[in-house]
DOGUVEX-630231 format. One record per residue (C-alpha): x negated, y negated, z negated; residue number from 1. Coordinates in steps of 0.05 Angstrom, whole numbers, always signed. Example, Ala and Ser with C-alpha at 12.3 -4.5 7.8 and 13.67 -1.06 7.14 Angstrom:
<pts>
[[-246; +90; -156]; 1]
[[-273; +21; -143]; 2]
</pts>
This chain:
<pts>
[[+7; +8; +11]; 1]
[[-25; -73; +15]; 2]
[[-35; -108; -45]; 3]
[[+16; -170; -59]; 4]
[[-8; -240; -26]; 5]
[[+5; -262; -96]; 6]
[[-67; -226; -114]; 7]
[[-100; -263; -69]; 8]
[[-123; -332; -106]; 9]
[[-100; -375; -59]; 10]
[[-100; -447; -99]; 11]
[[-174; -441; -79]; 12]
[[-159; -440; -5]; 13]
[[-147; -498; +42]; 14]
[[-73; -512; +68]; 15]
[[-53; -486; +131]; 16]
[[-57; -531; +189]; 17]
[[+18; -531; +221]; 18]
[[+15; -490; +281]; 19]
[[+45; -434; +312]; 20]
[[+24; -419; +382]; 21]
[[+76; -405; +422]; 22]
[[+53; -408; +492]; 23]
[[-20; -378; +530]; 24]
[[-47; -452; +530]; 25]
[[-41; -458; +444]; 26]
[[-68; -390; +446]; 27]
[[-123; -408; +480]; 28]
[[-143; -462; +429]; 29]
[[-126; -422; +377]; 30]
[[-167; -374; +403]; 31]
[[-222; -420; +422]; 32]
[[-231; -456; +342]; 33]
[[-236; -386; +321]; 34]
[[-294; -376; +360]; 35]
[[-325; -439; +326]; 36]
[[-330; -405; +261]; 37]
[[-359; -348; +296]; 38]
[[-446; -348; +277]; 39]
[[-450; -299; +332]; 40]
[[-441; -291; +415]; 41]
[[-362; -281; +427]; 42]
[[-354; -229; +502]; 43]
[[-298; -206; +536]; 44]
[[-323; -134; +566]; 45]
[[-313; -125; +641]; 46]
[[-270; -65; +626]; 47]
[[-234; -25; +561]; 48]
[[-273; +36; +569]; 49]
[[-340; -8; +555]; 50]
[[-308; -10; +485]; 51]
[[-302; +67; +487]; 52]
[[-240; +62; +459]; 53]
[[-228; +10; +414]; 54]
[[-191; -66; +418]; 55]
[[-264; -93; +396]; 56]
[[-332; -84; +366]; 57]
[[-390; -118; +324]; 58]
[[-457; -101; +342]; 59]
[[-513; -101; +292]; 60]
[[-558; -88; +336]; 61]
[[-545; -137; +388]; 62]
[[-521; -185; +333]; 63]
[[-456; -206; +378]; 64]
[[-381; -189; +380]; 65]
[[-340; -150; +440]; 66]
[[-273; -150; +457]; 67]
[[-232; -108; +508]; 68]
[[-214; -148; +563]; 69]
[[-139; -110; +552]; 70]
[[-123; -149; +492]; 71]
[[-77; -212; +508]; 72]
[[-50; -265; +453]; 73]
[[-39; -246; +371]; 74]
[[-78; -182; +375]; 75]
[[-138; -213; +413]; 76]
[[-132; -272; +360]; 77]
[[-128; -211; +313]; 78]
[[-189; -164; +327]; 79]
[[-239; -233; +338]; 80]
[[-212; -249; +264]; 81]
[[-233; -175; +249]; 82]
[[-296; -165; +283]; 83]
[[-316; -240; +262]; 84]
[[-308; -221; +193]; 85]
[[-354; -152; +205]; 86]
[[-407; -194; +229]; 87]
[[-404; -237; +170]; 88]
[[-404; -185; +111]; 89]
[[-439; -128; +156]; 90]
[[-480; -167; +199]; 91]
[[-539; -107; +180]; 92]
[[-497; -52; +156]; 93]
[[-516; +17; +195]; 94]
[[-460; +54; +174]; 95]
[[-430; +110; +209]; 96]
[[-356; +131; +225]; 97]
[[-331; +171; +171]; 98]
[[-378; +144; +113]; 99]
[[-337; +116; +54]; 100]
[[-381; +45; +66]; 101]
[[-360; +48; +126]; 102]
[[-289; +56; +102]; 103]
[[-295; +3; +56]; 104]
[[-319; -43; +116]; 105]
[[-262; -39; +154]; 106]
[[-219; -43; +99]; 107]
[[-258; -124; +78]; 108]
[[-261; -140; +153]; 109]
[[-174; -116; +164]; 110]
[[-159; -146; +103]; 111]
[[-189; -212; +117]; 112]
[[-163; -219; +192]; 113]
[[-91; -202; +156]; 114]
[[-112; -255; +109]; 115]
[[-128; -314; +164]; 116]
[[-77; -293; +215]; 117]
[[-19; -293; +154]; 118]
[[-50; -375; +146]; 119]
[[-42; -389; +225]; 120]
[[+24; -362; +225]; 121]
[[+11; -297; +254]; 122]
[[+42; -230; +227]; 123]
[[+3; -175; +242]; 124]
[[+28; -129; +179]; 125]
[[+62; -86; +225]; 126]
[[-6; -68; +249]; 127]
[[-55; -88; +188]; 128]
[[-11; -34; +139]; 129]
[[-25; +18; +184]; 130]
[[-95; +7; +196]; 131]
[[-100; -7; +121]; 132]
[[-81; +55; +105]; 133]
[[-112; +99; +154]; 134]
[[-173; +81; +125]; 135]
[[-153; +94; +48]; 136]
[[-128; +32; +29]; 137]
[[-84; +63; -21]; 138]
[[-136; +114; -44]; 139]
[[-199; +70; -65]; 140]
[[-211; +56; -137]; 141]
[[-198; -8; -186]; 142]
[[-272; -16; -182]; 143]
[[-278; -26; -96]; 144]
[[-210; -62; -91]; 145]
[[-238; -122; -134]; 146]
[[-301; -115; -101]; 147]
[[-264; -114; -27]; 148]
[[-212; -165; -51]; 149]
[[-283; -218; -77]; 150]
[[-308; -204; -7]; 151]
[[-240; -224; +40]; 152]
[[-220; -282; -17]; 153]
[[-299; -304; +2]; 154]
[[-297; -296; +72]; 155]
[[-223; -315; +85]; 156]
[[-235; -378; +52]; 157]
[[-300; -394; +90]; 158]
[[-260; -372; +153]; 159]
[[-193; -413; +149]; 160]
[[-236; -481; +133]; 161]
[[-276; -476; +194]; 162]
[[-213; -456; +241]; 163]
[[-172; -508; +213]; 164]
[[-223; -563; +225]; 165]
[[-229; -545; +297]; 166]
[[-147; -543; +301]; 167]
[[-144; -608; +278]; 168]
[[-177; -628; +335]; 169]
[[-110; -616; +378]; 170]
[[-64; -646; +339]; 171]
[[-37; -714; +349]; 172]
[[-48; -758; +296]; 173]
[[+11; -790; +264]; 174]
[[+10; -869; +285]; 175]
[[+22; -909; +221]; 176]
[[+76; -949; +219]; 177]
[[+77; -1016; +219]; 178]
[[+116; -1056; +163]; 179]
[[+186; -1102; +177]; 180]
[[+182; -1168; +152]; 181]
[[+219; -1148; +100]; 182]
[[+183; -1101; +67]; 183]
[[+125; -1141; +71]; 184]
[[+155; -1195; +32]; 185]
[[+187; -1132; -17]; 186]
[[+117; -1106; -21]; 187]
[[+90; -1170; -43]; 188]
[[+151; -1195; -94]; 189]
[[+132; -1117; -134]; 190]
[[+53; -1134; -131]; 191]
[[+70; -1209; -159]; 192]
[[+117; -1184; -213]; 193]
[[+69; -1126; -235]; 194]
[[+8; -1177; -246]; 195]
[[+65; -1220; -277]; 196]
[[+83; -1165; -330]; 197]
[[+0; -1159; -336]; 198]
[[-4; -1224; -352]; 199]
[[+49; -1221; -407]; 200]
[[+28; -1162; -435]; 201]
</pts>
């Protein structure tokens, strides 16, 4: 079972940028904003076969993220978040498929992708919950869960901050509304009244 979202200390996370991608142009902006949060190069492979059946992967050898060309929209975004997490938390990892450590790394990457996607108003729970359970999320010890959560929280905070900075470039600033003459007079009266009140006290 996935932990309750309340278990993550959200008060330490930045507030979300008002952004709900709903068209290809917005998806492109979001995708490129996420790439800016990566410390390693990202490339889309020529064929899905080059991913050996995976949606994408991070290579500790070449220090790059590779994505399947078949991924579209939110699935591409979610996979990118997953692989960026691997590149940050497991950059030198030589763990092999099937080991307990490998499974814990998958839990960290998918959990981080889930939380960051949720911050971006992308619901990945239908995919993520099944993926997490397939890696034994419901079977790990309390100590392992605590370590996973610490890594997820730190990486989530870093990614959200970096992505939001990039997304803000696409959000048009709200123009300042100029005050009417009446509002300016009322404001001046209030200030004068406050000054007079202070003098009397």
